[in-house]
N, C-alpha and C positions, 0 to 999 in steps of 0.2 A: 406288382399288385398283390396284396395279402389275401388270405383265404376268405376273410369276411367280405371284402370288396367283390370277390368272384361270386360269392353266394348272393350278394345284393344284386349284381348284374344279371345273374341267372334267374332270380325271382322276377325281376323287371321284364326280362325276355318272356317268361312264361305268362306274365300278366297280359301281354298283348294277344294271347291265343286262348286263354281260359274263358269259358262262356258265361261267367257270372261275376263280372266286376261290379263294384258298387254304383258306378255311374251309368251302367248299361240300362237301356230301356228294353224291357222284354215285351214283345207283342205276340198275340195269338191271331192266327188267320184261320177262320172257320168256313168250311164249304158245306152249305145246306143241301146241296143237290146229291142225287144218287149215282153220279158218275165222278170219276177222278178228274182233277183239273190241274193242268200245268200251264201257268200263265203268269202275268205280272200283277203284283199287288201294289197299291199306291197309298201313300200317306202324305199329308202336308208336312213339309220340312220345318217350317217356322215353329210350330208348337213343340216339335221334337227337340230342336235346338234350345228352346226356352226351358224345357224340362231338364235338359242336360246342362243348362247354365253355361252355354258357349255362345260365341258370336254368330251372327247371321251368315257369315261366310265359311264357317267351319265345315269341312267335309264330313260325310257320314258313311259308315260301312255297315253291312248286314252279315251276321253269322247265323248258322243253323244251331241246333241244340248241342252238337258236339264240337262247335267252334270252327267249323269250316265256313269260309267266306262264300256268300251268295252273290251272283251277278247283280249289280245295282247301278242306278244312275240318278243324278239330280237333274231335273228338267227345267226348261226355261220358265215355266209357270209355278215354280216353287214346290214341286212334288219330289218325294223320294220314291222311286219305283224299284222293285226288286223281284227276282224270279222266285216263284214258289211252286211246290208240288204238294197238293192236298188230296188225300184219299176221299172216297165217297162218304158223305156225312161225317167227315173227319175234321180234325183240328191240328195245326202245326204251330210250333212256337219258334220265334226268331229273336235275335238280339240286335239292337242298333247301338253303335258306338260312335263317338266323335273322333273318328280317325279316317285318314285317307284310304280308300279302297286300293287293293292291289291292281296292277295293270290287268285289264280284261281283254278277251278277244272281241273284235268288232263284229257284232252279229247283224247290225243294221247300219246302212250307210247310203248317202245320196249326195249329189252335187250337180252343178250346172256344167254343161259340156259345150262351150263355144265352138269347138272343132266340129260339132254336129248341129249347127244352126240354133244354138242356145237351148237345146234339149235340157230338161231337168229330169234325171232318172234316179230312182231310189230302189233299194232292195233289202230284204231281210234273209233269213235262212230258209225261206219257203218259196218266194216269188218276187217279182219286181214290176215296176210301173214307170211310165214316163209321161211328161207333158211337153208340149211344143212351145217354142219361144219366139221372140220378136224377129230374129234373123230368118226363121222359116216363113213367118207371115210376110216379110218383105219380098220373098220370092214369088208370092201369090199362090203357093201350094195350100190347098184347103184341107187342113188336118185340125179338127176342133177338139176331139175327145181325149180320153185317157187311154194310153196304150198299155198292153201287158207284155212283159218279157218273161219267158219261161226260164227256169233253172232247175238243176237237180243236184245241187251242192249247197251246204250250209254257209260256205264262205263267200265273201263279196267277189264278184267276177265282172261287174259291169264296166268298171274303169278300163280293164284290159280289153274288153270287147270293143269299146269305143276307140281306144288307141290302135288296136289291130286293124279295125275297119278303116280308120282315117289314113293310116300308113298304106293300107292296101289300095284305097281309092287313089292316092297320089301316084302309086306305082302303076295302077291300071291306066290312069289318064296319060301318063308318059308313054306307055306301051301302045295304047290305041292311036295316039298321035303319030307313032312310028309305024303304024299298020300291023302291029304284032298282036292281033286279036286273040289268038290261041293262048299266048303267054298271059295276056290280060285276064282271060277267062280263068286261067289256072290260079292267078293271084286272088281273084274274086272268090273262087271256091275255098281258098285257104283262109280268107280273112273276113268275109262278110258276116255281120252279126245277124243277117237274115237266114243264115245256115247254121246247123248244129255241129259244133266242133267238139262235142263231148260234155258240155255242161248246160245246154239249152240255147235258146235263140229268140229272136223277134219273129214270131210267126202269126201275129194277130193283126187284122186289118182294122184301121180306124177311119182315115179320110174324113169326109164331112158328116160325121156322126158323133154321138156321145161316147163311142167306144165302150169302155168298161167303167161306168159309174159317174160320168160327168153330169153336172146339173145344167139346166137351161130353163129360161122362162118360156111360156107357151102362149102364143097368141092365136087369133082366129085362123091364121094361115098355117099354123103348126109350130114346130120348135123354133125358137129364136136362139140359134147356136152361138155359144161363146166362141171367140177366136183365140189366138194365142195369148198367154199372159204378157203383161207389160212390165211388171216389177215382181220381185220375189225376195223372200228372206228365209233362210234355213235357220230354224230356231233351236232344234235339237238334232244331233247327228251321231247317235249311238253312245254307248255300245248296245243299248236295249231299245231305244226309241228314236225314230226320225220324225221331225215335225217341220212342215213347210207352209209358209204363207204365200199365197198368190194373189196379186191384184191385177185387174184387167182394165183396159181403156174404156171410157164411156161408149155405149153403143149409140145408134142413131137417135134414140129417144132420150139420151143423156143419163142412162142407167149404168151404174158401175158395179161390177161383181167383185166379190172377195171370197177367198176360200182359205180354210185352215185344214190341212191334211196331216194325219199322223199314222205311222205304221210301227208296230211293236214286234220284237223278236217272237217267233213261234206262231204268229198269226197270219192267216191268209187275207185278213180284212183290214183295210184302212178306215180310220174314222174321218169323216168329212163333215165340216161345218161350213155352210155357205150363207152369205148375206149380201144384200144389195143396198146401194144408196140411190135415191132419185126416183123410186117407184111412186107415181102420183095417184094411182088407183089400184084396187085389188086385181091380181092377175093369178094365173096358174103357174106353179113351180113344178117342173118335171125333173126327174132323174131316172136313169135306167141304163140299159145295155143294148147295144146293136145286135141284131140277129143276122147271122150269116148262113142262110139256108135252113132247111128243115132238120132239126135235131132235137134232142130232149130239152124240154122247157117245162118248168113247174112254176106256177104262180100261186103263192100262198097269200094269206091275209096281211103278212108283214114281210114277205120276201119274194125275190125272183131268183131262180136258178136256171142256168142255161149251159148246154154243152156245145161250145164253139168248135167247129170242125177244122180250125186253123186256115191259113191262107193257101195251103197246098195239101188238101186231105189225101190225095192219091200218093203223095211223096212222104209225108210225115207219119201218117197212120196213127195219130194221137189226137187228143182233145184238150182244149183249154177251157176249163170250167170257169164260168164267170157268174157273179151274183151281186145282189144289192139287198140290203137289210134295213128295215125301218123299226127299230126297237120301240119308238114312241108312237108307232102307227102311222098310217097314211090314208088319205081319203079314197084313193082308187089305185088298184093295180090291174093292168090289162096289157094285152098284146095289141099294138097299133099297127095293123098290117100296112096301111098306106104310108106310115113313117118308118117301117122296117125296124121297129124298136119294141122292147117290152119296157113299160114305164110305170113308175109310181107318180101319182099326181096329188099335189097339195093345192086345194082350192082357197080362194080368198087371201092369197099371199100378199104381204105388204112390205117385204124386205127384211124381216126379222131373222136372226140366226136360226138355221134349221140344220139338224144333225142326223146323219144316217151313215151307213157303212157300205163300202164296196170292196170287192175282192176277187181273187182268181186262184186257180191251182192248175197243175199240169198232170195229165194222166200218166206221164212217164216218170213221175217222182213220187210224191207222198199221198196223192189222192187218185187211186186207180180207176174208179167208176163214178158214174153220175149219182148212183144211190149213196155212195160214200160222200160225195160233195153235198148232196141235199141234207144228209145227216149232220155233216160238219157245219153247215149253215144254220140249221135249226138249233143245234146245240150251242153255237156261238150266241144266238139270240137268247137262249135260255140262260146262259152265263151272264149276259148283260142284265137280264131281268133280276137275277139273283146274285148280286154282287157279293164278294167275300165280306164276312163280318170280321173287321179288324179291331182288336181290343188291346189297349195298353194295360198290361197286367201290373198289379202291385208288386213291388220288390219285397 
């Protein structure tokens, strides 16, 4: 190869990294609030591709001002989401290119676990959640709500927890059948996901409650609890967003519930949209969190924050903070002593999509106190109210 060809190849190589190519789209992300924000920005992908004059399946990548690639993802509903850090009252500029992004770490992940009665569990770099499936319902166990799994590592760990627990259960069963209970107890201590082996555990009680953030219709006799999901679809599965659709079997009145849940990297809160088919007359829609004993509880006009003492307070000595947020408001927020829940109530509900947020954090990880959790919750609401201003700049 001659010198001219080498120069041509070198310039082509540089062109893939320089931050100002002719076809790039330059966008500014403005934060109008007085605190720094590290979260995901979102743009419709179709207009971006049209402006770039590329096909509707062309991948997109995002660079910062010095040409370093930013974590990004194309979502099932046609969004380009990417990670941004914007200072208080500040603006940052990013470049969007019609190129495949580099391989990225998986920050958000979820799946169904048939080895554990059809659980669906998902996690991000902060916290994790699970819902119960058809196989559990067939056993007659009454677990209705959303579970919280704590973690103190940014990497996905749930699949290993499930596998270790499943293998441990098989060994335990064999040992107990042989009368070797001490050995079985030892296996349980080493493998159960209800125990902390260094990266968190399942220490949250759900049972016949809403758990952390599940919705339910509310009749004259109280909450009409949903049971386990009947069908599901995972619509997004990382690296930055997990999205899950859940469909439930019709209840005794022929009403069918549907949910769309998503969790982003860096967030303690899931976005929940719920809707129903078959509601014949207006009813109350409830959503909220179960209360396990007397602990810190704050009821705001658009949020509920609670410090759950875990299933073994005397053993774990930590707290699972839970919360639910209503960015578009709610008719009533109250503690219902007879139901053992703190609830948000929407009156005159007819089945239309309703969106709110539910979430959790662990005091042994990144949210050490209830005051911190309350601030985290109210600031998240503030961020939702004041979305980033994203502008496509002229080249």
